[in-house]
Each structure stands twice: as C-alpha cells, then as structure tokens.
ChimeraX commands (.cxc) that place a marker at each C-alpha (Angstrom):
marker #1 position -174.92,45.09,-54.84 radius 0.5
marker #1 position -178.15,45.94,-56.66 radius 0.5
marker #1 position -178.99,43.59,-59.51 radius 0.5
marker #1 position -179.46,44.80,-63.07 radius 0.5
marker #1 position -182.91,44.84,-64.64 radius 0.5
marker #1 position -181.99,41.91,-66.88 radius 0.5
marker #1 position -180.25,38.68,-65.95 radius 0.5
marker #1 position -176.52,38.71,-66.71 radius 0.5
marker #1 position -176.47,42.51,-67.12 radius 0.5
marker #1 position -175.25,43.55,-63.67 radius 0.5
marker #1 position -172.05,45.61,-63.96 radius 0.5
marker #1 position -169.24,44.43,-61.67 radius 0.5
marker #1 position -166.42,46.38,-63.34 radius 0.5
marker #1 position -166.32,48.98,-60.56 radius 0.5
marker #1 position -166.69,46.54,-57.66 radius 0.5
marker #1 position -163.94,46.08,-55.07 radius 0.5
marker #1 position -162.67,42.66,-54.10 radius 0.5
marker #1 position -164.57,42.85,-50.80 radius 0.5
marker #1 position -167.75,43.76,-52.69 radius 0.5
marker #1 position -167.36,40.60,-54.77 radius 0.5
marker #1 position -166.81,38.45,-51.68 radius 0.5
marker #1 position -169.94,39.92,-50.11 radius 0.5
marker #1 position -171.95,39.22,-53.29 radius 0.5
marker #1 position -170.79,35.60,-53.46 radius 0.5
marker #1 position -171.84,35.15,-49.84 radius 0.5
marker #1 position -175.17,36.80,-50.65 radius 0.5
marker #1 position -175.71,34.59,-53.72 radius 0.5
marker #1 position -175.25,31.53,-51.55 radius 0.5
marker #1 position -177.97,32.73,-49.16 radius 0.5
marker #1 position -180.36,33.56,-52.00 radius 0.5
marker #1 position -179.79,30.22,-53.70 radius 0.5
marker #1 position -180.57,28.43,-50.44 radius 0.5
marker #1 position -183.82,30.39,-50.05 radius 0.5
marker #1 position -184.96,29.65,-53.62 radius 0.5
marker #1 position -183.90,26.00,-53.37 radius 0.5
marker #1 position -185.83,25.50,-50.14 radius 0.5
marker #1 position -188.98,27.17,-51.49 radius 0.5
marker #1 position -188.94,25.09,-54.68 radius 0.5
marker #1 position -188.40,21.87,-52.75 radius 0.5
marker #1 position -191.18,22.77,-50.29 radius 0.5
marker #1 position -193.68,23.25,-53.12 radius 0.5
marker #1 position -192.63,19.97,-54.74 radius 0.5
marker #1 position -193.16,18.21,-51.40 radius 0.5
marker #1 position -196.66,19.68,-51.14 radius 0.5
marker #1 position -197.61,18.45,-54.61 radius 0.5
marker #1 position -195.96,15.08,-54.03 radius 0.5
marker #1 position -197.95,14.53,-50.84 radius 0.5
marker #1 position -201.25,14.78,-52.73 radius 0.5
marker #1 position -199.90,12.90,-55.81 radius 0.5
marker #1 position -200.44,15.89,-58.14 radius 0.5
marker #1 position -196.73,16.13,-58.94 radius 0.5
marker #1 position -196.50,12.51,-60.06 radius 0.5
marker #1 position -199.83,12.23,-61.87 radius 0.5
marker #1 position -200.55,15.64,-63.37 radius 0.5
marker #1 position -197.20,17.30,-64.08 radius 0.5
marker #1 position -195.43,16.33,-67.36 radius 0.5
marker #1 position -192.25,14.34,-66.86 radius 0.5
marker #1 position -190.14,16.74,-68.94 radius 0.5
marker #1 position -191.04,19.57,-66.59 radius 0.5
marker #1 position -190.37,17.45,-63.53 radius 0.5
marker #1 position -186.99,16.44,-64.93 radius 0.5
marker #1 position -185.86,20.01,-65.60 radius 0.5
marker #1 position -186.86,21.00,-62.06 radius 0.5
marker #1 position -184.90,18.09,-60.56 radius 0.5
marker #1 position -181.91,19.00,-62.73 radius 0.5
marker #1 position -182.17,22.63,-61.65 radius 0.5
marker #1 position -182.30,21.75,-57.96 radius 0.5
marker #1 position -179.23,19.59,-58.38 radius 0.5
marker #1 position -177.40,22.53,-59.95 radius 0.5
marker #1 position -178.54,24.91,-57.22 radius 0.5
marker #1 position -177.26,22.51,-54.57 radius 0.5
marker #1 position -173.93,22.37,-56.41 radius 0.5
marker #1 position -173.83,26.16,-56.65 radius 0.5
marker #1 position -174.39,26.49,-52.89 radius 0.5
marker #1 position -171.41,24.23,-52.19 radius 0.5
marker #1 position -169.30,26.02,-54.79 radius 0.5
marker #1 position -170.10,29.47,-53.40 radius 0.5
marker #1 position -169.15,28.33,-49.91 radius 0.5
marker #1 position -165.83,26.78,-50.95 radius 0.5
marker #1 position -164.87,29.60,-53.33 radius 0.5
marker #1 position -165.67,32.24,-50.72 radius 0.5
marker #1 position -163.41,30.53,-48.17 radius 0.5
marker #1 position -160.63,29.93,-50.70 radius 0.5
marker #1 position -160.61,33.48,-52.03 radius 0.5
marker #1 position -160.27,34.85,-48.51 radius 0.5
marker #1 position -156.80,33.29,-48.70 radius 0.5
marker #1 position -155.87,33.57,-52.39 radius 0.5
marker #1 position -157.69,34.09,-55.70 radius 0.5
marker #1 position -156.89,31.39,-58.26 radius 0.5
marker #1 position -157.92,30.74,-61.86 radius 0.5
marker #1 position -160.02,27.70,-60.97 radius 0.5
marker #1 position -162.29,29.95,-58.88 radius 0.5
marker #1 position -163.10,31.92,-62.02 radius 0.5
marker #1 position -163.66,28.77,-64.07 radius 0.5
marker #1 position -166.02,27.31,-61.46 radius 0.5
marker #1 position -168.07,30.51,-61.27 radius 0.5
marker #1 position -168.33,30.63,-65.06 radius 0.5
marker #1 position -169.60,27.07,-65.08 radius 0.5
marker #1 position -172.36,27.97,-62.61 radius 0.5
marker #1 position -173.52,30.71,-64.96 radius 0.5
marker #1 position -173.25,28.48,-68.05 radius 0.5
marker #1 position -175.48,25.78,-66.57 radius 0.5
marker #1 position -177.89,28.45,-65.30 radius 0.5
marker #1 position -178.27,29.76,-68.87 radius 0.5
marker #1 position -178.98,26.22,-70.06 radius 0.5
marker #1 position -181.68,25.88,-67.40 radius 0.5
marker #1 position -183.19,29.25,-68.28 radius 0.5
marker #1 position -183.54,28.33,-71.95 radius 0.5
marker #1 position -184.77,24.77,-71.45 radius 0.5
marker #1 position -187.32,25.45,-68.74 radius 0.5
marker #1 position -188.82,28.25,-70.84 radius 0.5
marker #1 position -189.08,25.96,-73.87 radius 0.5
marker #1 position -190.63,23.12,-71.87 radius 0.5
marker #1 position -193.11,25.39,-70.10 radius 0.5
marker #1 position -194.38,27.09,-73.24 radius 0.5
marker #1 position -194.12,24.26,-75.78 radius 0.5
marker #1 position -194.35,20.94,-73.93 radius 0.5
marker #1 position -196.49,21.58,-70.85 radius 0.5
marker #1 position -200.05,20.85,-72.01 radius 0.5
marker #1 position -203.34,21.00,-70.11 radius 0.5
marker #1 position -202.37,23.78,-67.76 radius 0.5
marker #1 position -205.08,24.02,-65.11 radius 0.5
marker #1 position -205.05,27.78,-64.61 radius 0.5
marker #1 position -206.87,28.92,-61.50 radius 0.5
marker #1 position -206.57,25.58,-59.75 radius 0.5
marker #1 position -204.76,25.57,-56.39 radius 0.5
marker #1 position -202.31,22.81,-57.28 radius 0.5
marker #1 position -201.43,24.37,-60.61 radius 0.5
marker #1 position -200.74,27.70,-58.92 radius 0.5
marker #1 position -198.08,25.87,-56.90 radius 0.5
marker #1 position -196.64,24.49,-60.16 radius 0.5
marker #1 position -196.54,28.04,-61.51 radius 0.5
marker #1 position -194.62,29.13,-58.42 radius 0.5
marker #1 position -192.14,26.29,-58.94 radius 0.5
marker #1 position -191.63,27.38,-62.53 radius 0.5
marker #1 position -191.24,31.05,-61.60 radius 0.5
marker #1 position -188.80,30.42,-58.74 radius 0.5
marker #1 position -186.70,27.95,-60.72 radius 0.5
marker #1 position -186.38,30.28,-63.69 radius 0.5
marker #1 position -185.84,33.39,-61.54 radius 0.5
marker #1 position -182.98,31.63,-59.75 radius 0.5
marker #1 position -181.43,30.58,-63.05 radius 0.5
marker #1 position -181.64,34.14,-64.37 radius 0.5
marker #1 position -180.15,35.46,-61.14 radius 0.5
marker #1 position -177.15,33.14,-61.51 radius 0.5
marker #1 position -176.38,34.55,-64.97 radius 0.5
marker #1 position -174.69,37.48,-63.24 radius 0.5
marker #1 position -172.11,35.10,-61.80 radius 0.5
marker #1 position -170.33,35.19,-65.18 radius 0.5
marker #1 position -169.80,38.95,-64.68 radius 0.5
marker #1 position -168.38,38.33,-61.21 radius 0.5
marker #1 position -166.01,35.79,-62.76 radius 0.5
marker #1 position -164.94,38.29,-65.42 radius 0.5
marker #1 position -164.16,40.93,-62.78 radius 0.5
marker #1 position -162.18,38.41,-60.72 radius 0.5
marker #1 position -159.64,38.14,-63.54 radius 0.5
marker #1 position -158.24,41.39,-62.16 radius 0.5
marker #1 position -157.59,39.76,-58.78 radius 0.5
marker #1 position -155.98,36.44,-59.73 radius 0.5
marker #1 position -153.03,35.85,-57.42 radius 0.5
marker #1 position -154.32,38.25,-54.78 radius 0.5
marker #1 position -153.28,36.96,-51.35 radius 0.5
marker #1 position -154.95,37.95,-48.09 radius 0.5
marker #1 position -151.96,38.09,-45.74 radius 0.5
marker #1 position -154.13,38.41,-42.63 radius 0.5
marker #1 position -155.73,35.05,-43.33 radius 0.5
marker #1 position -152.51,33.44,-44.53 radius 0.5
marker #1 position -150.99,34.03,-41.12 radius 0.5
marker #1 position -153.33,31.45,-39.65 radius 0.5
marker #1 position -152.23,28.95,-42.28 radius 0.5
marker #1 position -148.49,29.61,-42.00 radius 0.5
marker #1 position -146.84,26.17,-42.05 radius 0.5
marker #1 position -144.16,27.28,-39.59 radius 0.5
marker #1 position -146.79,28.27,-37.05 radius 0.5
marker #1 position -148.66,25.02,-37.61 radius 0.5
marker #1 position -145.40,23.09,-37.51 radius 0.5
marker #1 position -144.49,24.64,-34.16 radius 0.5
marker #1 position -147.89,23.69,-32.81 radius 0.5
marker #1 position -147.40,20.09,-33.92 radius 0.5
marker #1 position -143.90,20.00,-32.48 radius 0.5
marker #1 position -145.00,21.28,-29.07 radius 0.5
marker #1 position -147.94,18.87,-29.03 radius 0.5
marker #1 position -145.67,15.95,-29.94 radius 0.5
marker #1 position -143.14,16.88,-27.24 radius 0.5
marker #1 position -145.85,17.11,-24.57 radius 0.5
marker #1 position -147.37,13.79,-25.60 radius 0.5
marker #1 position -143.97,12.08,-25.72 radius 0.5
marker #1 position -143.18,13.44,-22.27 radius 0.5
marker #1 position -146.44,12.05,-20.92 radius 0.5
marker #1 position -145.71,8.70,-22.59 radius 0.5
marker #1 position -142.25,8.64,-21.00 radius 0.5
marker #1 position -143.77,9.19,-17.58 radius 0.5
marker #1 position -146.45,6.56,-18.16 radius 0.5
marker #1 position -143.86,4.04,-19.31 radius 0.5
marker #1 position -142.33,4.22,-15.82 radius 0.5
marker #1 position -145.69,3.87,-14.08 radius 0.5
marker #1 position -147.79,1.35,-16.01 radius 0.5
marker #1 position -147.00,-2.33,-16.47 radius 0.5
marker #1 position -144.84,-3.03,-19.52 radius 0.5
marker #1 position -147.63,-5.02,-21.16 radius 0.5
marker #1 position -149.75,-1.83,-21.31 radius 0.5
marker #1 position -147.00,0.20,-22.96 radius 0.5
marker #1 position -148.12,-0.65,-26.57 radius 0.5
marker #1 position -151.60,0.60,-25.69 radius 0.5
marker #1 position -150.14,3.85,-24.36 radius 0.5
marker #1 position -148.00,4.32,-27.49 radius 0.5
marker #1 position -150.89,3.64,-29.91 radius 0.5
marker #1 position -153.12,6.02,-27.91 radius 0.5
marker #1 position -150.43,8.69,-28.13 radius 0.5
marker #1 position -150.16,8.30,-31.89 radius 0.5
marker #1 position -153.94,8.61,-32.26 radius 0.5
marker #1 position -153.95,11.75,-30.13 radius 0.5
marker #1 position -151.20,13.35,-32.23 radius 0.5
marker #1 position -153.19,12.50,-35.37 radius 0.5
marker #1 position -156.32,13.99,-33.86 radius 0.5
marker #1 position -154.46,17.20,-33.01 radius 0.5
marker #1 position -153.26,17.40,-36.60 radius 0.5
marker #1 position -156.80,16.95,-37.95 radius 0.5
marker #1 position -158.13,19.70,-35.69 radius 0.5
marker #1 position -155.35,22.03,-36.81 radius 0.5
marker #1 position -156.08,21.35,-40.49 radius 0.5
marker #1 position -159.75,22.14,-39.90 radius 0.5
marker #1 position -158.81,25.33,-38.07 radius 0.5
marker #1 position -156.67,26.36,-41.04 radius 0.5
marker #1 position -159.54,25.60,-43.49 radius 0.5
marker #1 position -157.30,23.09,-45.26 radius 0.5
marker #1 position -160.04,20.45,-45.21 radius 0.5
marker #1 position -163.80,20.65,-45.66 radius 0.5
marker #1 position -166.36,19.80,-43.00 radius 0.5
marker #1 position -167.11,16.54,-44.81 radius 0.5
marker #1 position -163.45,15.50,-44.83 radius 0.5
marker #1 position -163.06,16.58,-41.19 radius 0.5
marker #1 position -165.97,14.38,-40.10 radius 0.5
marker #1 position -164.61,11.46,-42.14 radius 0.5
marker #1 position -161.16,11.74,-40.55 radius 0.5
marker #1 position -162.61,11.96,-37.05 radius 0.5
marker #1 position -164.67,8.83,-37.71 radius 0.5
marker #1 position -161.60,7.00,-38.99 radius 0.5
marker #1 position -159.68,8.01,-35.88 radius 0.5
marker #1 position -162.34,6.70,-33.55 radius 0.5
marker #1 position -162.56,3.48,-35.55 radius 0.5
marker #1 position -159.00,2.80,-34.43 radius 0.5
marker #1 position -159.95,3.01,-30.77 radius 0.5
marker #1 position -161.29,-0.57,-30.66 radius 0.5
marker #1 position -157.78,-1.71,-31.59 radius 0.5
marker #1 position -156.53,-0.09,-28.41 radius 0.5
marker #1 position -159.32,-1.62,-26.33 radius 0.5
marker #1 position -158.81,-5.06,-27.86 radius 0.5
marker #1 position -155.08,-4.91,-27.16 radius 0.5
marker #1 position -155.76,-3.91,-23.58 radius 0.5
marker #1 position -158.22,-6.82,-23.14 radius 0.5
marker #1 position -155.66,-9.26,-24.55 radius 0.5
marker #1 position -153.02,-8.01,-22.14 radius 0.5
marker #1 position -155.38,-8.32,-19.20 radius 0.5
marker #1 position -156.23,-11.88,-20.19 radius 0.5
marker link #1:1,2 radius 0.2
marker link #1:2,3 radius 0.2
marker link #1:3,4 radius 0.2
marker link #1:4,5 radius 0.2
marker link #1:5,6 radius 0.2
marker link #1:6,7 radius 0.2
marker link #1:7,8 radius 0.2
marker link #1:8,9 radius 0.2
marker link #1:9,10 radius 0.2
marker link #1:10,11 radius 0.2
marker link #1:11,12 radius 0.2
marker link #1:12,13 radius 0.2
marker link #1:13,14 radius 0.2
marker link #1:14,15 radius 0.2
marker link #1:15,16 radius 0.2
marker link #1:16,17 radius 0.2
marker link #1:17,18 radius 0.2
marker link #1:18,19 radius 0.2
marker link #1:19,20 radius 0.2
marker link #1:20,21 radius 0.2
marker link #1:21,22 radius 0.2
marker link #1:22,23 radius 0.2
marker link #1:23,24 radius 0.2
marker link #1:24,25 radius 0.2
marker link #1:25,26 radius 0.2
marker link #1:26,27 radius 0.2
marker link #1:27,28 radius 0.2
marker link #1:28,29 radius 0.2
marker link #1:29,30 radius 0.2
marker link #1:30,31 radius 0.2
marker link #1:31,32 radius 0.2
marker link #1:32,33 radius 0.2
marker link #1:33,34 radius 0.2
marker link #1:34,35 radius 0.2
marker link #1:35,36 radius 0.2
marker link #1:36,37 radius 0.2
marker link #1:37,38 radius 0.2
marker link #1:38,39 radius 0.2
marker link #1:39,40 radius 0.2
marker link #1:40,41 radius 0.2
marker link #1:41,42 radius 0.2
marker link #1:42,43 radius 0.2
marker link #1:43,44 radius 0.2
marker link #1:44,45 radius 0.2
marker link #1:45,46 radius 0.2
marker link #1:46,47 radius 0.2
marker link #1:47,48 radius 0.2
marker link #1:48,49 radius 0.2
marker link #1:49,50 radius 0.2
marker link #1:50,51 radius 0.2
marker link #1:51,52 radius 0.2
marker link #1:52,53 radius 0.2
marker link #1:53,54 radius 0.2
marker link #1:54,55 radius 0.2
marker link #1:55,56 radius 0.2
marker link #1:56,57 radius 0.2
marker link #1:57,58 radius 0.2
marker link #1:58,59 radius 0.2
marker link #1:59,60 radius 0.2
marker link #1:60,61 radius 0.2
marker link #1:61,62 radius 0.2
marker link #1:62,63 radius 0.2
marker link #1:63,64 radius 0.2
marker link #1:64,65 radius 0.2
marker link #1:65,66 radius 0.2
marker link #1:66,67 radius 0.2
marker link #1:67,68 radius 0.2
marker link #1:68,69 radius 0.2
marker link #1:69,70 radius 0.2
marker link #1:70,71 radius 0.2
marker link #1:71,72 radius 0.2
marker link #1:72,73 radius 0.2
marker link #1:73,74 radius 0.2
marker link #1:74,75 radius 0.2
marker link #1:75,76 radius 0.2
marker link #1:76,77 radius 0.2
marker link #1:77,78 radius 0.2
marker link #1:78,79 radius 0.2
marker link #1:79,80 radius 0.2
marker link #1:80,81 radius 0.2
marker link #1:81,82 radius 0.2
marker link #1:82,83 radius 0.2
marker link #1:83,84 radius 0.2
marker link #1:84,85 radius 0.2
marker link #1:85,86 radius 0.2
marker link #1:86,87 radius 0.2
marker link #1:87,88 radius 0.2
marker link #1:88,89 radius 0.2
marker link #1:89,90 radius 0.2
marker link #1:90,91 radius 0.2
marker link #1:91,92 radius 0.2
marker link #1:92,93 radius 0.2
marker link #1:93,94 radius 0.2
marker link #1:94,95 radius 0.2
marker link #1:95,96 radius 0.2
marker link #1:96,97 radius 0.2
marker link #1:97,98 radius 0.2
marker link #1:98,99 radius 0.2
marker link #1:99,100 radius 0.2
marker link #1:100,101 radius 0.2
marker link #1:101,102 radius 0.2
marker link #1:102,103 radius 0.2
marker link #1:103,104 radius 0.2
marker link #1:104,105 radius 0.2
marker link #1:105,106 radius 0.2
marker link #1:106,107 radius 0.2
marker link #1:107,108 radius 0.2
marker link #1:108,109 radius 0.2
marker link #1:109,110 radius 0.2
marker link #1:110,111 radius 0.2
marker link #1:111,112 radius 0.2
marker link #1:112,113 radius 0.2
marker link #1:113,114 radius 0.2
marker link #1:114,115 radius 0.2
marker link #1:115,116 radius 0.2
marker link #1:116,117 radius 0.2
marker link #1:117,118 radius 0.2
marker link #1:118,119 radius 0.2
marker link #1:119,120 radius 0.2
marker link #1:120,121 radius 0.2
marker link #1:121,122 radius 0.2
marker link #1:122,123 radius 0.2
marker link #1:123,124 radius 0.2
marker link #1:124,125 radius 0.2
marker link #1:125,126 radius 0.2
marker link #1:126,127 radius 0.2
marker link #1:127,128 radius 0.2
marker link #1:128,129 radius 0.2
marker link #1:129,130 radius 0.2
marker link #1:130,131 radius 0.2
marker link #1:131,132 radius 0.2
marker link #1:132,133 radius 0.2
marker link #1:133,134 radius 0.2
marker link #1:134,135 radius 0.2
marker link #1:135,136 radius 0.2
marker link #1:136,137 radius 0.2
marker link #1:137,138 radius 0.2
marker link #1:138,139 radius 0.2
marker link #1:139,140 radius 0.2
marker link #1:140,141 radius 0.2
marker link #1:141,142 radius 0.2
marker link #1:142,143 radius 0.2
marker link #1:143,144 radius 0.2
marker link #1:144,145 radius 0.2
marker link #1:145,146 radius 0.2
marker link #1:146,147 radius 0.2
marker link #1:147,148 radius 0.2
marker link #1:148,149 radius 0.2
marker link #1:149,150 radius 0.2
marker link #1:150,151 radius 0.2
marker link #1:151,152 radius 0.2
marker link #1:152,153 radius 0.2
marker link #1:153,154 radius 0.2
marker link #1:154,155 radius 0.2
marker link #1:155,156 radius 0.2
marker link #1:156,157 radius 0.2
marker link #1:157,158 radius 0.2
marker link #1:158,159 radius 0.2
marker link #1:159,160 radius 0.2
marker link #1:160,161 radius 0.2
marker link #1:161,162 radius 0.2
marker link #1:162,163 radius 0.2
marker link #1:163,164 radius 0.2
marker link #1:164,165 radius 0.2
marker link #1:165,166 radius 0.2
marker link #1:166,167 radius 0.2
marker link #1:167,168 radius 0.2
marker link #1:168,169 radius 0.2
marker link #1:169,170 radius 0.2
marker link #1:170,171 radius 0.2
marker link #1:171,172 radius 0.2
marker link #1:172,173 radius 0.2
marker link #1:173,174 radius 0.2
marker link #1:174,175 radius 0.2
marker link #1:175,176 radius 0.2
marker link #1:176,177 radius 0.2
marker link #1:177,178 radius 0.2
marker link #1:178,179 radius 0.2
marker link #1:179,180 radius 0.2
marker link #1:180,181 radius 0.2
marker link #1:181,182 radius 0.2
marker link #1:182,183 radius 0.2
marker link #1:183,184 radius 0.2
marker link #1:184,185 radius 0.2
marker link #1:185,186 radius 0.2
marker link #1:186,187 radius 0.2
marker link #1:187,188 radius 0.2
marker link #1:188,189 radius 0.2
marker link #1:189,190 radius 0.2
marker link #1:190,191 radius 0.2
marker link #1:191,192 radius 0.2
marker link #1:192,193 radius 0.2
marker link #1:193,194 radius 0.2
marker link #1:194,195 radius 0.2
marker link #1:195,196 radius 0.2
marker link #1:196,197 radius 0.2
marker link #1:197,198 radius 0.2
marker link #1:198,199 radius 0.2
marker link #1:199,200 radius 0.2
marker link #1:200,201 radius 0.2
marker link #1:201,202 radius 0.2
marker link #1:202,203 radius 0.2
marker link #1:203,204 radius 0.2
marker link #1:204,205 radius 0.2
marker link #1:205,206 radius 0.2
marker link #1:206,207 radius 0.2
marker link #1:207,208 radius 0.2
marker link #1:208,209 radius 0.2
marker link #1:209,210 radius 0.2
marker link #1:210,211 radius 0.2
marker link #1:211,212 radius 0.2
marker link #1:212,213 radius 0.2
marker link #1:213,214 radius 0.2
marker link #1:214,215 radius 0.2
marker link #1:215,216 radius 0.2
marker link #1:216,217 radius 0.2
marker link #1:217,218 radius 0.2
marker link #1:218,219 radius 0.2
marker link #1:219,220 radius 0.2
marker link #1:220,221 radius 0.2
marker link #1:221,222 radius 0.2
marker link #1:222,223 radius 0.2
marker link #1:223,224 radius 0.2
marker link #1:224,225 radius 0.2
marker link #1:225,226 radius 0.2
marker link #1:226,227 radius 0.2
marker link #1:227,228 radius 0.2
marker link #1:228,229 radius 0.2
marker link #1:229,230 radius 0.2
marker link #1:230,231 radius 0.2
marker link #1:231,232 radius 0.2
marker link #1:232,233 radius 0.2
marker link #1:233,234 radius 0.2
marker link #1:234,235 radius 0.2
marker link #1:235,236 radius 0.2
marker link #1:236,237 radius 0.2
marker link #1:237,238 radius 0.2
marker link #1:238,239 radius 0.2
marker link #1:239,240 radius 0.2
marker link #1:240,241 radius 0.2
marker link #1:241,242 radius 0.2
marker link #1:242,243 radius 0.2
marker link #1:243,244 radius 0.2
marker link #1:244,245 radius 0.2
marker link #1:245,246 radius 0.2
marker link #1:246,247 radius 0.2
marker link #1:247,248 radius 0.2
marker link #1:248,249 radius 0.2
marker link #1:249,250 radius 0.2
marker link #1:250,251 radius 0.2
marker link #1:251,252 radius 0.2
marker link #1:252,253 radius 0.2
marker link #1:253,254 radius 0.2
marker link #1:254,255 radius 0.2
view
C-alpha cells in the first residue's frame, strides 16, 4: 500500500489480511535494497580508507548497529510471512512491534549523532557525499520501518486466523501416511536384500535404510515449512556425516 507522508503514520485499519501479507513481503524487499546500498557505499569508503580515518566512530557504530537490525528484520519478515500463511499468532505481533521499536531508536540516535557529534563535515567532497547517502538511506529505512508497528496493531484482529489451504499440506495424517508408505517400501527392499546379499553386509543395508528414512522425513519437514533453510541444511549435513560409518562398516566386513 502507499506509505503515509510521515513515518509511522500509515493507516492499516482498513487493510485486509492479504494486503498485510503483501506489505510484509514488500517490506522485506525494500529492506534488502536499502541494506545492500548502504553496505555498498561503506565498502567504497572502506576501500579508500576514508571510512576508517575520516568518519567519527559514533557514526560508524550507529550504521553498523542499523545494518545488523535491518538484517534481523529481513529474516523476521521472511519467517513471519511464512508462518502467517498458516496461522497468525501473538508472537508475530510482538516481533513486528520490536522491529518498529528498534527502528525508532535508530531514527532518534542517528539524527542526534549526525547533527551534534559529527564534526568537520566535508560538504561538496566526493567521499563525504557518499557518507551523506549512507546517513540518508539508513535513516530513511528506519523511518520506513516505523509503520511496522501499525501493521502489528492491525494484526491483533487476525490472531488465531488459520489458512486451511496451507494447513492441508501440513496435515500430520497426510505426512504420517507418507512416512508409513516410505517405511514399508524401504523395509520391503531391505527384506529382499537380506535374501540376496551376504549376511555380513546386512548391518550396512539396515543402517543405510534408517538413514534413507531419516532423509525422507527431513525432506517432508522442509516441504511442510516446519524447519528453516538453515536447519534443513544442517540436518542434511548431519545425515551425510553418518555415511562414513556405513562405508567403514563395509570395509571392515570386506577385510
């Protein structure tokens, strides 16, 4: 939706639930754009040592703090958007309010530091113009995030709302049936292999089957959005770490 003329003044009282979801998705994109532009300008000034030698440390610190918050907000927007497509909960509102609260802190502090503690501003100089852009983008992003508190306030009307179309994918009975069928197929294959392979290789076959069942479960959890990408990658890595155990067992049997 269109933003209000002043930060934190956008009216969300008439917005539908889908409108709010779309705005959260849009805020994530905008935060990424601002974050990337700020970081790019810092990299430019760092490469020629202007950032380290000519920019006051208080200003540098507030920019680093702001970038950290914007990175957190990006992650929060992504997770909250996915969660609310299933069900709206109170913690979603609390997390959005916190984003706005920290943004207000940044808005106040960066303004104070810029006007009261940043001395020897080199107006007209190329490097200082980049510093000005960093200041403007950082503060504009903070002001933009003030409206998140209004989104959070409107979401109070939707707490407990469940999206049945998305819940179908996460139905435990459907997932349970999938696991059951997968387990039956794998057990059937193991039964066949137990008649074919030498008995010394049977432990390897059983351990491999268990790992495969676990891998199927991990993939299903990721499909149901029950785990994050980071957790998914970690679980996959842990699964593959177990594969050397199978190979070592096979080598011992062969010896």
